[in-house]
N, C-alpha and C positions, 0 to 999 in steps of 0.2 A: 251406420252411415260414416262413410270415410270423416279422421280426422283431417277437418278443410286446413291446406294449405298454408293461408292467413293465422293460423294459432304461431305463430313466431313474436315467444313473447313480449321480445327487446322491443319491438319497435311497437307491439300496446303501449309498455309500459313507456315509452319516447312521450306519444301522443298522448298519451293516460294523465301521466306528471304535468305536462304544459294546462292543465287546468286544475293545478295547485292543490289536488284531492291528498286524504290521510292516507299510508301505505298499504292500510289495512281493504280499501279503498277498492284503491287499483290493482290488489291481486284478487279480488272478488270480483271485478269487472273485468277485468283482463282471460281469468282463470277456466271460471266455466262450465265445470266438470261436475256440477250438479244440474249444470241445467240443459244440458247436449246431450243426454240421455246414456253417462258414461257411466257418473257414480249412483244414477236412479232412472225409473221408467214412469214414474210417477208421482205428481205435487199432487195434494189431500191441501183442500182450499174449503170455506168456513163457508154458509150459504150465505150469508151477506154482501162475498167477493165473487162470487159466483158472476154477477150484470157484469160489475165490474171489470172483472179477471173478462169477460167474451168481450166487453166493449172495447181491449184492447188488439184484439185482433186469435182470440187460441178459444180454439175445439175447450167448449169447458165440457166435464160429460157428469149431472145431474138428476140423476135416474131412484139412486143409492144412494142415501141420505150418510152411508158408512163410505160408503164411497167417491162421493165427489171434487171433484179436483181436472187437474188435463196427465194426459201421456205427456212420457217426454221418449225425443228432445222438445224443448221448449223454441216454439216457433220464433219468438221476439229476443231470442239469442242470434246473432248475426254476426260472427268472433267478436261480440262483446253485448252485454245486456243492454237492447234498446230501452229498457222499461224500469231500470235501477232506480232511477230517481221521482218517478211518476208515483202519484198518489194512490193508484190502483198498484203497486209494486205488490204482492204477494205476500202474506202474510209467516207462509210455510217460509218463501224464498229470502225475503227480509229479517227470518229468527235462527235460519238454519243457517249455520259457524260450526266448519272445518277444521281436523286440528289442527291444522296448516294455520287460518286464517285466526284460531286462537292464540298459538300458538307467539304472531305473531303483534297481534295486541297487547300479551302478557310482556313483549321485547325479548324471547324467551329466540326468536328466529328473526337476523335482517328481513328486506323484502326481497334482494335477489337470489339468496339461500331457499326462502318456498317457492319464488321463482322459480329458483332450482328443480324442486320439488314436481310442481307441475310439469316440469318442460322435459319430470326423466319421467312422471306416466303418462305423459301423450307421449314418450317417443315407445314405449311398452303395449298404449295402447296401440301402435302403426305396424309395429310386429305381429299383434294379433290378430288385428282387422284383415285383411289378406289370408290367414285364416281360417274364418271362421266361412261355412255354407251358406247359402242361398239363403234367406228369410222372408216370410212376409213383417215378424217381427222388426220396429223401426227403433229400435232402442238397441243400444250398441249390450249394454249392460244383459235389457232383457234376453239377447240373442249371443252373449254369452254364458249366462248360464243353462240357459235350456240347450248348449251344443257341450258343455261342458256335463250337465248330467246324461245327456241321450251315448254321449261316449262311456261317462263312471261305466252306466246298462251294461253296456257294453263287454263284458266280464273275456271275452273271446282274442284280446290282445289289439294294440293298436299301431298304426300305420308312422310312418317319422315324422311325420306331418300329425299326426293327432297326438302322437308323446309332448312335442312341440307344444300345439296345444295346449296344453293338458299343464304343462311344464311351466308355462307364461303364464298361464290364467293364474295355478296358482300363485305365483308374485304378484301378480297385479289386486286378487282380492287381498293378499295381505297388506298389500301397498293403503289399498282401499280402507282395510282398518284401523293397520297400528298410523298411517300417514295423514288420513282423514275424516276418519273417524265411524265408518260406512260399516256396517254392519251385516243389513238390512238393505234391498235391491228395490224397495214396491214402494216406498216415499221415508218420506220426509220431514221430523215435527226436530222443534229446535231440544 
């Protein structure tokens, strides 16, 4: 899924700032990397959340109690989280706080600097997206990992585009871990 052109953070920040929200809420609602399938491909739900989250329009998977949840990208992300203040906002979404978010809460980073981290990450995602082959997987993160593993298994050499993909993906995955605290792409628990 390509990164939407509407993800220009400054207009989103200005729109949200008019609602007098905290900097951390502004960052979270404007960023959306954890909602869009870029950081994760899956969100876990607790049993009591299944029906309420499904009532929001999310396709909920409930077959296996160890794998209850929904896949990313979240259908409720539309350039901004559309259910951020809903009483049915999933617990995993509510409790997940990336490193950038925590730094903002601790006042170790300013909102403009935090938004720059997000913008730089989105720019790198935009550079990687056209290097990905077609796939039935919807989640960007899932497609990146699958293609990376495929290329790494091919020891016979890589094209320039494949080398570029591997190089940029390595940088992106380091950003995910170092800046967002994500080292597992399946799901998140705070």
